[in-house]
C-alpha positions as CSV (number, residue, x, y, z in Angstrom):
1,M,11.3,34.0,32.0
2,G,9.2,32.2,34.5
3,A,11.0,29.1,34.8
4,A,14.6,31.2,35.1
5,S,12.8,33.3,37.8
6,R,11.9,30.0,39.5
7,Y,15.9,28.3,39.4
8,A,17.1,32.0,40.3
9,K,14.9,31.8,43.5
10,S,15.9,28.4,44.2
11,L,19.5,29.1,44.0
12,I,18.9,32.3,46.3
13,G,17.5,30.0,48.7
14,L,20.5,27.3,48.3
15,A,23.2,30.2,48.8
16,V,21.5,31.5,51.9
17,E,21.3,28.5,53.4
18,K,24.7,27.6,52.8
19,G,26.2,30.9,53.5
20,Q,27.5,31.4,50.3
21,L,25.3,34.2,49.0
22,E,27.7,36.7,48.2
23,A,30.1,34.4,46.4
24,I,26.8,33.0,44.3
25,H,26.4,36.6,43.7
26,K,29.5,37.2,42.4
27,D,30.1,34.1,40.1
28,M,26.3,34.8,38.5
29,Q,27.5,38.7,37.9
30,M,30.5,36.9,36.0
31,I,28.0,34.3,34.0
32,K,25.7,37.1,33.2
33,G,28.5,39.7,32.1
34,L,30.1,36.9,29.8
35,C,26.3,36.3,28.4
36,D,25.7,39.7,28.2
37,S,29.5,40.1,26.2
38,N,28.9,37.3,24.1
39,P,25.9,36.4,22.6
40,D,27.6,33.5,20.3
41,F,28.1,31.6,24.1
42,V,24.1,32.5,24.4
43,N,23.3,30.8,20.9
44,L,25.4,27.8,21.7
45,L,23.6,27.2,24.7
46,E,20.0,27.7,23.3
47,S,20.7,25.5,20.3
48,P,19.2,22.2,20.0
49,V,21.7,21.1,17.3
50,V,24.8,20.9,20.1
51,K,24.0,18.1,22.1
52,T,23.4,18.3,26.0
53,D,27.2,16.5,26.7
54,K,28.8,18.4,24.3
55,K,27.5,22.0,26.4
56,K,28.5,20.2,29.6
57,A,31.8,20.2,28.4
58,I,32.1,23.8,27.2
59,L,30.7,25.1,30.6
60,A,33.1,22.7,32.5
61,E,36.0,24.1,30.4
62,I,35.0,27.7,31.1
63,F,33.7,27.7,34.3
64,K,35.7,25.0,36.4
65,G,37.7,26.3,38.9
66,K,36.5,30.3,38.2
67,I,33.1,29.7,40.2
68,S,32.0,28.3,43.4
69,D,31.3,24.6,43.6
70,L,27.9,25.4,44.3
71,T,27.2,27.4,41.2
72,F,29.0,24.9,39.1
73,S,26.6,22.3,40.4
74,F,24.1,24.3,40.0
75,I,25.1,25.0,36.2
76,N,25.4,20.8,36.0
77,I,21.9,20.4,37.2
78,I,20.4,22.9,35.2
79,A,22.2,21.5,32.3
80,D,21.5,17.6,33.1
81,K,17.8,19.2,32.9
82,R,18.4,20.3,29.5
83,R,17.6,23.6,30.5
84,E,20.6,25.3,29.7
85,G,19.4,27.8,27.4
86,Y,18.1,29.1,30.6
87,I,21.5,30.0,32.0
88,D,21.9,33.7,30.9
89,D,18.1,34.4,32.0
90,I,18.8,32.5,35.3
91,A,21.8,35.0,35.8
92,K,19.8,38.4,35.1
93,A,16.9,37.1,37.9
94,F,19.0,36.2,40.1
95,D,20.4,39.8,40.2
96,G,17.2,41.1,40.7
97,Q,16.3,38.7,43.3
98,Y,19.6,39.4,44.9
99,K,19.0,43.2,45.1
100,A,15.4,42.9,46.3
101,Y,17.1,40.1,49.0
102,K,19.2,42.5,50.2
103,N,16.7,45.8,49.6
104,I,19.0,47.4,47.0
105,L,17.6,50.1,44.7
106,T,18.5,50.7,41.4
107,A,18.8,54.3,40.4
108,V,19.6,55.1,36.9
109,I,20.7,58.9,35.8
110,T,21.1,59.5,32.1
111,S,22.6,62.5,31.0
112,A,24.3,64.3,27.7
113,N,27.7,64.7,29.0
114,G,28.5,62.6,32.0
115,I,28.3,63.6,36.0
116,D,30.7,65.2,37.9
117,A,31.5,63.1,41.4
118,A,29.9,66.2,43.4
119,T,26.6,65.8,41.5
120,K,26.4,62.1,41.6
121,S,26.9,62.0,45.4
122,K,24.3,64.9,45.7
123,V,21.9,62.5,43.7
124,L,22.8,59.5,45.8
125,E,22.1,61.4,49.0
126,L,18.6,62.3,47.4
127,V,17.8,58.9,46.4
128,K,18.7,57.5,49.6
129,A,16.3,60.1,51.5
130,T,13.7,58.7,49.9
131,T,14.2,54.7,50.8
132,N,15.2,52.9,53.4
133,G,17.9,50.4,51.7
134,E,21.1,50.8,49.9
135,V,21.0,52.6,46.4
136,E,22.9,51.6,43.2
137,L,23.8,54.3,41.0
138,I,24.1,53.4,37.4
139,E,25.2,56.7,34.9
140,K,24.7,56.5,31.2
141,T,25.3,59.1,28.5
142,D,22.6,60.4,26.0
143,K,24.1,63.1,23.4
144,D,20.1,63.5,22.3
145,L,19.5,65.1,25.8
146,I,21.5,68.0,24.8
147,G,21.8,69.2,28.4
148,G,20.4,68.2,32.0
149,F,19.7,64.7,32.9
150,V,16.6,61.8,33.8
151,L,16.9,60.1,36.5
152,T,14.7,56.6,36.6
153,V,14.1,55.2,40.2
154,G,12.3,51.8,40.1
155,D,9.1,53.1,38.2
156,K,9.7,56.6,38.7
157,Q,11.3,59.0,36.5
158,I,12.3,62.8,37.0
159,D,13.2,64.3,33.5
160,A,14.8,67.5,33.9
161,S,16.8,67.7,30.4
162,V,16.8,70.1,27.7
163,A,15.6,67.9,25.2
164,R,12.2,67.3,27.5
165,K,12.0,71.3,27.7
166,L,12.2,72.2,24.3
167,N,9.7,69.4,23.3
168,D,7.3,71.2,25.9
169,L,7.7,74.6,24.4
170,R,7.0,73.2,20.8
171,K,3.7,71.2,22.4
172,N,3.1,75.1,24.1
173,F,3.7,76.8,20.9
174,S,2.0,74.4,18.6
175,E,-1.4,74.7,20.7
176,N,-1.1,78.6,20.6
177,P,-3.4,79.7,23.2
178,F,-2.8,83.4,22.8
179,V,-5.6,85.2,20.7
180,K,-4.7,87.8,18.8
181,E,-6.3,91.0,19.6
182,F,-6.2,93.9,16.5
């Protein structure tokens, strides 16, 4: 991931210099989405059997006219250097570095059945109060939580799920701190 991170950093620097950061970010999100939804595409890019010229033709067919010229040129340079297998990792690293550059914090809220709009806005308000940047809220569902929620912001986590509370009760009962007095 080190090489991908360096390539992403170079692309961010170039995008800022050319005043095209938002356009390049949109392009990299599209590339990331394609790679996430199509593992065969990623396998093709990483394959040592498929020649670089063939990969460049495929990349041109997929991306020509759909992404900015700067992003397309960058992808071509990556392919010329025989680093096309890093395109997926570069797109992911770019997203992380873009968020750091724009001071965007990602918060993930996981609940059993999803959250309503009022709760979502309250959570956003709470997280925004603890940071001085923008907040991106990602919703996930996990039926194993039974109820409640788990909120993850950076490296901090608040677990207010029913599953956690039940687990804590099990642990407390297994320790049996009570002494029977007859």
